[in-house]
C-alpha distance (Angstrom), angle and dihedral (degrees) to the residues before:
residue distance angle dihedral
M1 . . .
A2 3.79 . .
N3 3.76 118.1 .
K4 3.80 108.7 -114.2
K5 3.80 112.3 -131.0
N6 3.79 114.7 -134.6
L7 3.78 112.1 -134.8
N8 3.77 121.3 -148.7
Y9 3.77 106.4 -137.3
N10 3.79 114.9 -162.5
Y11 3.81 104.7 176.5
A12 3.79 132.6 47.0
F13 3.77 144.6 -174.0
V14 3.80 116.4 -153.1
F15 3.77 126.4 -169.5
Y16 3.76 129.3 169.5
D17 3.77 147.5 -178.6
V18 3.80 109.6 -160.8
N19 3.77 136.3 161.2
E20 3.80 111.5 -80.9
K21 3.82 89.4 -118.5
R22 3.81 88.8 67.1
V23 3.80 103.0 28.2
H24 3.82 94.9 95.7
K25 3.82 92.6 51.7
V26 3.81 92.3 48.1
F27 3.81 90.1 47.0
K28 3.82 91.2 52.6
V29 3.80 93.2 51.0
C30 3.80 92.3 47.0
K31 3.83 91.3 47.5
K32 3.81 89.5 52.0
Y33 3.82 91.9 58.9
L34 3.82 106.7 25.3
S35 3.80 144.4 29.2
H36 3.78 116.3 -93.0
Y37 3.79 107.1 -118.4
Q38 3.81 107.6 172.0
N39 3.83 133.4 -23.3
S40 3.83 104.3 -50.3
V41 3.82 95.1 -1.6
F42 3.80 126.6 102.7
R43 3.79 133.8 171.4
G44 3.77 141.0 174.1
E45 3.78 149.1 100.7
M46 3.80 111.8 -20.7
S47 3.79 119.9 175.2
P48 3.82 118.0 -162.2
S49 3.82 92.3 -105.2
K50 3.80 91.5 46.9
L51 3.82 88.9 50.7
I52 3.81 90.7 54.8
R53 3.82 91.7 51.2
F54 3.82 90.5 45.6
R55 3.83 92.5 52.3
N56 3.80 91.9 45.1
E57 3.81 91.1 54.2
L58 3.81 92.7 48.2
K59 3.82 99.1 45.6
P60 3.83 96.3 74.3
I61 3.83 90.9 46.8
I62 3.81 100.5 47.5
N63 3.80 120.2 81.9
E64 3.80 103.2 -147.8
E65 3.81 91.3 -156.9
E66 3.83 94.0 57.4
D67 3.80 110.7 17.6
F68 3.79 136.1 72.3
L69 3.79 126.4 -158.4
C70 3.80 125.0 168.3
I71 3.81 127.2 -164.6
I72 3.79 115.4 -164.7
K73 3.80 107.7 -163.3
L74 3.80 121.9 -156.1
M75 3.77 133.3 -178.1
N76 3.82 90.5 -123.7
D77 3.80 141.9 -29.2
N78 3.83 92.9 -87.5
V79 3.80 98.2 68.7
F80 3.77 100.5 77.7
G81 3.76 139.5 54.5
E82 3.77 122.7 -133.6
E83 3.76 127.5 -148.6
T84 3.78 123.9 173.2
L85 3.77 128.9 -169.6
G86 3.76 124.6 -163.9
K87 3.75 131.7 11.7
K88 3.76 117.8 -5.7
D89 3.80 109.2 -165.1
K90 3.77 100.5 -167.7
E91 3.76 144.1 7.7
T92 3.78 114.7 -106.0
G93 3.78 95.9 -146.0
E94 3.79 90.0 -127.0
T95 3.79 122.9 110.2
L96 3.78 116.7 -146.0
I97 3.78 128.0 -165.7
L98 3.78 110.4 -125.1
């Protein structure tokens, strides 16, 4: 059996589609840990310990039968390219390498 290597992710994108009864609570938790990017999309620094706390706060809020939340974990903010089309209302304050 191969030994699985644990990766230390340090950056995350989060997007969600949850029932409107819970959307405000999910938004508040996401805003506490990440930068609000657009509608139901957040991103920012996310250490492994911070990720555990983030998940633990969301678990009691999310209804797994109705809601969807995705966490895309990255090693850092330099490993992806960003391209936007259309209106961009505000600057995020984060510089990304394209």
